[in-house]
ROTI-828530 format. One record per residue (C-alpha): x, y, z; residue number from 1; residue in one letter. Coordinates in steps of 0.2 Angstrom, whole numbers, plus 5000, padded with zeros to 4 digits. Layout:
N
R  east  north    up  seq  type
R     X      Y     Z  NUM     A
...
This chain:
184
R  east  north    up  seq  type
R  5000   5000  5000    1     M
R  5006   5018  4997    2     I
R  5003   5031  5011    3     E
R  5001   5048  5002    4     V
R  5004   5061  5016    5     E
R  5007   5079  5019    6     V
R  5011   5086  5036    7     K
R  5013   5104  5042    8     A
R  5016   5112  5059    9     R
R  5001   5121  5067   10     V
R  5002   5137  5077   11     E
R  4983   5137  5082   12     D
R  4976   5119  5083   13     P
R  4959   5126  5088   14     K
R  4957   5136  5073   15     R
R  4963   5122  5062   16     I
R  4951   5110  5070   17     E
R  4936   5123  5067   18     R
R  4941   5124  5049   19     S
R  4942   5105  5047   20     I
R  4924   5104  5054   21     I
R  4918   5118  5043   22     E
R  4924   5108  5028   23     L
R  4913   5094  5033   24     G
R  4925   5082  5041   25     A
R  4918   5069  5052   26     V
R  4927   5066  5069   27     P
R  4933   5048  5071   28     I
R  4941   5049  5088   29     G
R  4955   5053  5099   30     I
R  4970   5041  5101   31     E
R  4985   5041  5112   32     N
R  5000   5033  5103   33     Q
R  5017   5028  5108   34     A
R  5029   5024  5093   35     D
R  5045   5015  5097   36     T
R  5057   5016  5082   37     Y
R  5070   5003  5078   38     Y
R  5086   5003  5067   39     N
R  5092   4988  5057   40     A
R  5108   4979  5061   41     P
R  5112   4977  5042   42     F
R  5109   4995  5036   43     R
R  5106   5012  5043   44     D
R  5088   5017  5042   45     F
R  5093   5036  5044   46     W
R  5103   5034  5028   47     V
R  5090   5024  5018   48     T
R  5075   5035  5024   49     D
R  5066   5019  5030   50     E
R  5057   5017  5047   51     A
R  5052   5002  5057   52     L
R  5041   5004  5073   53     R
R  5030   4996  5085   54     I
R  5015   5007  5089   55     R
R  5005   5006  5105   56     S
R  4988   5013  5104   57     Q
R  4977   5009  5119   58     G
R  4976   4990  5120   59     S
R  4981   4987  5102   60     K
R  4999   4986  5095   61     Y
R  5005   4987  5077   62     F
R  5022   4983  5068   63     L
R  5024   4995  5054   64     T
R  5038   4996  5040   65     Y
R  5039   5013  5030   66     K
R  5049   5013  5014   67     G
R  5059   5028  5008   68     P
R  5049   5044  5003   69     K
R  5044   5044  4985   70     M
R  5046   5062  4980   71     D
R  5053   5078  4986   72     S
R  5037   5087  4991   73     V
R  5027   5075  5002   74     S
R  5029   5061  5015   75     K
R  5022   5048  5002   76     T
R  5030   5031  5005   77     R
R  5026   5012  5004   78     K
R  5019   5006  5021   79     E
R  5016   4989  5027   80     F
R  5007   4986  5044   81     E
R  5002   4971  5054   82     V
R  4993   4970  5071   83     E
R  5003   4961  5084   84     V
R  4996   4954  5101   85     N
R  5011   4958  5112   86     D
R  5022   4974  5109   87     A
R  5034   4968  5122   88     G
R  5038   4952  5114   89     N
R  5038   4960  5097   90     M
R  5051   4971  5103   91     G
R  5061   4956  5111   92     N
R  5060   4948  5094   93     I
R  5067   4963  5085   94     L
R  5081   4965  5098   95     S
R  5085   4947  5097   96     S
R  5087   4949  5078   97     L
R  5099   4964  5081   98     G
R  5087   4978  5078   99     F
R  5090   4992  5091  100     S
R  5077   5003  5098  101     P
R  5081   5022  5094  102     V
R  5067   5032  5103  103     T
R  5049   5033  5107  104     T
R  5037   5046  5100  105     I
R  5022   5050  5111  106     V
R  5007   5059  5104  107     K
R  4989   5063  5106  108     K
R  4980   5062  5089  109     R
R  4963   5069  5085  110     K
R  4957   5060  5069  111     I
R  4944   5066  5056  112     Y
R  4938   5059  5040  113     R
R  4934   5069  5024  114     L
R  4929   5058  5010  115     G
R  4944   5047  5006  116     N
R  4956   5057  5017  117     Y
R  4961   5056  5035  118     F
R  4965   5071  5044  119     I
R  4975   5070  5060  120     A
R  4979   5084  5073  121     L
R  4994   5078  5083  122     D
R  5001   5085  5099  123     N
R  5018   5077  5099  124     V
R  5028   5077  5115  125     R
R  5043   5088  5114  126     N
R  5039   5094  5096  127     L
R  5022   5103  5097  128     G
R  5006   5103  5086  129     D
R  5005   5096  5068  130     F
R  4992   5092  5055  131     I
R  4994   5077  5044  132     E
R  4982   5073  5029  133     V
R  4984   5056  5021  134     E
R  4976   5044  5009  135     A
R  4980   5026  5006  136     S
R  4981   5020  4988  137     I
R  4986   5003  4980  138     N
R  4994   5009  4964  139     D
R  5009   5021  4965  140     S
R  5008   5026  4946  141     R
R  4996   5041  4950  142     N
R  5001   5046  4968  143     Y
R  5006   5063  4962  144     E
R  4987   5067  4959  145     E
R  4983   5063  4977  146     E
R  4998   5073  4983  147     V
R  4991   5088  4973  148     E
R  4973   5085  4980  149     T
R  4980   5085  4998  150     I
R  4989   5101  4995  151     F
R  4973   5109  4989  152     K
R  4964   5103  5004  153     L
R  4977   5110  5017  154     I
R  4977   5126  5007  155     E
R  4958   5127  5011  156     K
R  4963   5126  5029  157     L
R  4974   5141  5028  158     G
R  4990   5131  5027  159     I
R  5002   5135  5013  160     S
R  5011   5122  5003  161     R
R  5028   5130  5007  162     V
R  5025   5128  5026  163     S
R  5023   5109  5024  164     T
R  5036   5097  5033  165     V
R  5043   5082  5025  166     R
R  5053   5076  5040  167     E
R  5045   5062  5051  168     S
R  5042   5065  5070  169     Y
R  5057   5053  5072  170     L
R  5068   5064  5061  171     E
R  5063   5080  5070  172     M
R  5065   5073  5088  173     L
R  5082   5066  5084  174     L
R  5088   5082  5076  175     K
R  5081   5092  5091  176     K
R  5090   5081  5103  177     N
R  5106   5080  5091  178     K
R  5105   5061  5094  179     K
R  5114   5049  5083  180     G
R  5110   5057  5066  181     I
R  5123   5046  5058  182     V
R  5120   5028  5063  183     G
R  5104   5032  5072  184     L
């Protein structure tokens, strides 16, 4: 699956939330998420622009692999995710295979749906407030059209294309903490 995503920093989350609702988005819910990221023993995910994480979301856990970003304007990438029953044991399996935990990103996420798009308002510990707009597609041949549609959607929310952010929360936090940028 291809996750087409655009993200931007948000200065006034309440205003953006009102704008999302005014566009007709339907609230899905609020989630508390903790994403523990791992680096591989055989290649450096910082260099290859990949990510492997275990997400804890309430009583559910997910193992997710994200491939390199596919363009220079969005966070679009291949993504594969499976639900796992036990995050601790999944972490133990990864560690036993040589994967090393890098850090954990903690966020509170308000989710909305607008047609085929999911809109998330994230408050990320130690980073601040962000909006992510994403869609999932099966065929990567026409993903650029989805990217453009998402840019038009965020512009309706008063967010300019030039203010979008391509870095992941992991990249932002590691840079902020100046932690292991080479060799995660």
